[in-house]
N, C-alpha and C positions, 0 to 999 in steps of 0.2 A: 358879314355884309353880303356875301352868296344867296341867302335865300332871303333876307330882308330885300324895302321895295327903295332902298338906293345901291347906287352905281347906273352903272350902265345897262342900258336894256335885255341884254344876255351873257352871262355869266358861266364860265365851265372849269369845272374840278377833275381833279382825275387823284384819288386817293389810293394806296397798299398800305397794308399793315399787314405784322405774319399770324394775328389773330383773329375769328371770328370777328365783326361788327354784327349788331342790333341795336333798332333804334324801335322806340316803344314809340303807341300812336301820336304824328304831330299835325302838323298842317304847318306850309308856308306863304306869305302874299305872294310869291312867286308861282308860276308854273315849272313844272323841274320835269325834265326826262331824264331818269335814271336804269344805267346798265351794269354788265360785268366784262370786264375786259379781255376774263375765262374763269370756268368753275358757271356758279349758279347763282340767283339770289331769288328770293320765296319776299314777296311784294305783297301785304293785304292794304285792301283798299277797298273802302263800301262794301264789307261782312264777307270777303271775299278772300283767297289767300291766292297769289297767283306764283308761278313760277315761270323764273325769265332767263333762260339759258342765254350765252353769253349775244348768240344772233342776234337775240332783240332787246330791247328795251322797255321800258314802261315810262307811259304818258301825263300825270298826275297835275290836275289844274290846278290852279289858284284855290288856295284856301279848304283841301280838298283833304283830309286827314288821310296816314297812311304808318306806316311803318314799314321796317325793310330788316332781311336776317340773310345773311351770308354761309352758303354752305363750306365749312373751311378756310381762312385765311381770305381778306376780304381784296378784292381786287376788284377796284370799281371806278365808276366816271360818273357827273352830271351834269345837266345844261339845266339853269335859272335862269328862266323869261319872263321880265316886269309881266305883270298881267295885262297893260292894253297892247301886248305884244303878241295878246294868246291870242286873239279873235277869230284865227285860221284852222286853232290847233286840236280843237277837238274843247265841248264843255263838259267833257264825259272821260273816264280812266279809261283808260287801254293797252294792251300791249300793239311793238310795232316791229316790224322787222327794221334790221339798221341796214341801211344802203353801204356799202365800201367808201361814198360820198360824204354818206352823213359820219361816221368813224374818222374819218381824215379829216374832218372838217373842226369836227371837236374837239381831237387833240392837239391842232393846230390852236383853239379856241381858249385851252386851257393851258395855254405857255404864255396868255396875253395877265401882264401883271399893271394896269394902268386902271384911271379913278374914270377914264375915259378914251373909248375907241376912235382908233384912226380911219380916213376913206377905205384904206386896206380892210380895217376886222371890219368895220360894218362889213362891206362886200361878204368878207365869208360868213357874218354874223346871223343876214339875211337865208346865204345858201341855207344853213341848217336848219332857219325855220322854213325854208320850201320846202326842205330834205324829210322834214319830222308833217308838212302838213299832206305831203302825197305819199306819205309810207302806206307798205301793204299793213292793215287792222288785222289784225292774226290774236285770235282766243288765249291763251294760254291759262287759262283761271278755270274757276272749278262753280257754277255758278252753284246756290244750292235754290230747291223748291223751297212753297210757301204754305204747302199742303201738308197737313201733322203728321199724316202718314207716307207720302213719297220723304219725309226728312227722316222720316222711321226707318225709312233702306234703304238710303242716304249713306246715313250713318253706320248703318250693317254693312254697308259696300268697302266705305274706308275704314271700318276696323278689322275684315280681314276680306283683301281685293283679289283672295285666291278663289273664293267663292265663285262659280261658275256657274249658281241657279238661275234658269232662263225666268225672262219676265215673269210669267202666268206663274212659278211656282212662287217665284219674290209677291206676285197682288196676293194672290193666295193666306202669304202668310202677312200680309198689312191688314188682309182684310177689306182690298179693293178690286175691283173687278177690274181685268186687265187689261179692256180698252178702256174704260179711265182711266187706270195709274197711263198708257203711252200717251194719253191725248194731252191730260194733265203734263206730262212728265218736258212732252215738248213744247206746251205752253208756257211752262213756267221756270226751265232751265234753258231751251232755246235748243238742245240738242235731246235724237232719241234717248231711250234708256241704254241702250248698247253702245252707244256713242259716247253716252255720259261716261258709261265703265269704263270705255278702253282709254277716254281723256286722266280718269281717274289713274287709272292702272300707268300712262307714259306719265305723269308730273311725278308720281312716289318712285317711278321709276328713276325718275333726274336726282330726285334728292339724294338715293340709295346709290346709286353710278358718282353722283357727286361726290361722297362718301366713304368711298374706295370700295364699294359692296363690286364681287364678282359678275359680268354680265351672267352667267348659267344661273347664280344662286337667286338673280334679281327675275330671273323669265320665271324659273318653276315659280318664289315666293309670292306672285302674280299672280299664276294659274295659267300661265302658256305652258302649253304639251311639247313642247320642245324649244330651245332656245335659237333656231333657224327663224320660227314663227313672231318671236321676243323682236328679234332684225329688223324683220320685215317690217312692223309695226312701226318700230323706231324711223327705219330710214324712209315710208312715205310721211311719214308726219314732220320732221326734223333734215331729211335731206343730205341725210350720213347714217352711217352707224354709229355705235355707243363708243365702238375702240377709236373709232376715228372722233369723233366728238369729245371728248373727253382726255384725250391721247397727246400725246406732248405734243 
């Protein structure tokens, strides 16, 4: 019922299981906001893979195909919103930062077990809609370029994120002028070459750390000269250190 068009305009669920969770590509009549209570989710949407830490959630509009994979045992939540109530929530999928108010309101909504919402529940449901609509959008995906030469480069980087070659070396390797590479990279992904590679490293780091890989090993395997440089990048991006983020 949660993902169908039946029932109240907003439904929330929480699910915990001792095994990883994985869903194939599918879509819902409702819009869906999904996140992890702890740990990390990988969400596939529109040909991209988004890494979604517990501080964030993924917004998937109605009828938008997506997939999900948890890293380790699944502990997550979803809010399903009737299509008519999604008009102010964005027509494109995105990731948002989850406020404390949104998190607590979702927890409350997940305890409801009624076919219809009473006045108090309707008020909380609208708080959830308002928080989603006002939430800060933060790209935690990794857009892929369309140009075949750029795609060859990004595939090679993704296969070996410790490769520290500069843009000029990659341009020569792919047979594309370095200025063209720089310009097209921004036009097709929204990131500079350096920013794209850093984002690729961060997302891989989140996956490895969620799987229990030591911070030092992650830093070195991603090509950082020392663990301090990696921790500094992690803190600048996510606001905390790897140890605190994935700590008990």
